C-alpha positions in Angstrom: 115.6 -95.4 145.4 118.9 -96.8 144.9 121.6 -97.8 148.0 123.0 -94.8 149.6 125.9 -93.1 148.0 129.1 -91.4 149.3 128.1 -88.1 147.8 125.4 -86.5 145.8 125.3 -87.2 142.3 127.2 -84.5 140.3 123.9 -83.4 138.5 122.1 -82.8 141.9 125.4 -81.1 143.2 125.3 -78.7 140.3 121.6 -77.9 140.4 121.9 -77.2 144.1 124.6 -74.4 143.8 123.0 -73.1 140.6 119.8 -72.9 142.7 121.9 -71.3 145.8 123.3 -68.7 143.4 120.0 -67.9 141.6 117.7 -67.9 144.7 120.1 -65.3 146.3 120.4 -63.2 143.2 116.2 -63.3 142.9 115.9 -62.3 146.7 118.5 -59.6 146.2 117.5 -58.3 142.9 113.4 -58.3 144.4 114.6 -56.5 147.7 116.6 -53.8 145.8 114.0 -53.2 142.8 111.0 -52.8 145.2 112.9 -51.0 148.4 115.6 -48.7 146.6 114.6 -48.1 142.8 112.5 -45.2 141.8 113.0 -45.2 138.2 110.1 -46.8 136.3 112.7 -48.0 133.3 115.3 -49.6 135.6 112.7 -51.0 137.8 111.0 -52.6 134.7 114.3 -54.4 133.7 115.0 -55.4 136.8 111.3 -57.0 137.3 111.9 -58.8 133.9 115.4 -60.0 135.6 113.7 -61.4 138.9 110.9 -62.5 136.9 113.5 -64.8 134.5 115.4 -65.8 137.5 112.4 -67.3 139.2 111.4 -69.2 136.2 115.0 -70.6 136.0 114.6 -71.5 139.9 111.5 -73.0 139.2 112.7 -75.2 136.7 115.8 -76.2 138.6 113.9 -77.1 141.7 111.6 -79.3 139.5 114.5 -81.0 137.8 116.2 -81.5 141.3 112.8 -83.1 142.7 112.9 -85.4 139.8 116.8 -86.2 140.2 116.0 -86.7 144.2 113.4 -89.4 143.2 115.6 -91.1 140.9 119.1 -91.1 142.2 121.1 -92.7 145.5 121.2 -90.2 148.1 123.9 -90.5 150.9 122.6 -91.6 154.3 122.9 -88.7 157.4 125.9 -88.7 159.0 126.1 -89.5 162.5 123.2 -87.7 164.0 120.2 -88.1 166.5 117.0 -88.9 165.0 115.8 -85.3 166.0 118.5 -84.0 163.8 118.0 -86.3 161.1 113.9 -85.4 161.2 114.5 -81.4 161.5 116.9 -81.6 158.2 114.2 -83.7 156.4 111.5 -80.7 157.4 113.8 -78.0 156.5 114.5 -79.6 153.2 110.9 -80.3 152.4 110.3 -76.7 153.4 113.1 -75.2 151.1 111.2 -77.3 148.3 108.0 -76.0 149.0 108.8 -72.6 149.5 110.8 -72.4 146.2 107.4 -73.8 144.6 105.3 -71.3 146.5 107.4 -68.4 145.4 107.5 -69.3 142.0 103.6 -69.9 141.7 103.0 -66.6 143.6 105.1 -64.6 141.5 103.3 -66.1 138.4 100.0 -65.2 140.0 101.1 -61.9 140.6 102.5 -61.4 136.9 99.2 -63.0 135.6 96.8 -61.1 137.4 98.1 -57.8 137.8 96.2 -54.8 136.2 99.4 -53.6 134.6 99.9 -56.0 131.9 103.6 -55.9 131.9 104.8 -58.9 129.8 107.1 -61.6 131.1 110.1 -62.0 128.5 112.0 -65.1 130.1 115.9 -63.9 129.7 114.4 -61.8 126.7 114.2 -65.3 124.5 110.4 -66.0 125.1 107.3 -64.3 126.5 105.2 -66.1 128.7 101.4 -65.8 128.2 98.6 -64.6 130.6 96.5 -67.3 131.5 94.6 -65.2 133.9 92.7 -62.0 133.7 93.3 -59.2 135.7 92.3 -59.2 139.1 93.5 -56.7 141.7 92.5 -58.9 144.7 94.2 -62.0 143.1 97.2 -60.1 142.5 97.2 -58.7 146.3 96.6 -62.1 147.8 99.5 -63.4 145.6 101.7 -60.7 146.4 101.1 -61.3 150.1 102.1 -64.6 149.7 105.3 -63.8 147.4 106.5 -61.7 150.3 105.8 -64.0 153.5 107.4 -66.8 151.4 110.4 -64.6 150.4 110.8 -64.0 154.2 110.4 -67.5 155.1 112.9 -68.3 152.5 115.7 -65.9 153.8 115.5 -67.3 157.1 115.4 -71.2 156.1 118.4 -70.4 153.8 120.2 -68.8 156.9 119.2 -72.2 158.9 120.1 -74.6 156.1 123.6 -72.8 155.7 124.1 -72.3 159.4 123.5 -75.9 159.7 126.1 -76.8 156.8 128.8 -74.7 158.6 128.1 -76.7 162.0 128.6 -79.8 160.3 131.8 -78.6 158.6 133.3 -76.4 161.3 132.1 -77.7 164.3 131.0 -81.8 164.2 133.8 -82.1 161.2 131.6 -84.4 159.3 131.2 -84.8 155.6 127.5 -83.8 155.1 129.0 -80.0 153.4 131.6 -82.0 151.7 129.0 -84.6 150.1 127.7 -81.5 148.5 130.6 -79.8 147.6 132.7 -82.8 145.8 132.7 -86.5 145.3 133.3 -88.3 148.4 134.6 -92.2 148.4 132.9 -94.7 150.6 134.8 -95.5 153.7 
């Protein structure tokens, strides 16, 4: 890894905010289609949108992980070792949950007894690598729901910590993910 940077590289910042928007959209769409929508046609369309957003989040997460390994990262603002360690655990957990959400969603889509094609943004149809298997589907569904609930909690914690840094501690943690910072 290169020497520490004053702010996150532009590509990392763009992927971060695009991922944040898409994760919120996928979570909202998932809850809405499962808890509110009764019409089968509307639910089908929302399911396709939900799956497409999930694939996009997976691609962005993989790209961001690659960028994190290849680019300089800003060092932590003045903080205790416990806060730095906590931030690292939260970030690693966010990445793990994003990957687990995608994998469990894909397992649900490919093992469901009701073969509904996954058409990503209307452009390409993903294959079914698994045969229909109700027990695999049910396990993947439980994992998907538990990961979604955990992701909501961690996103709230992450956003709260960013606001704490910006509003109470008045450091540059949030600003470095928002815009380019100069070394001081």
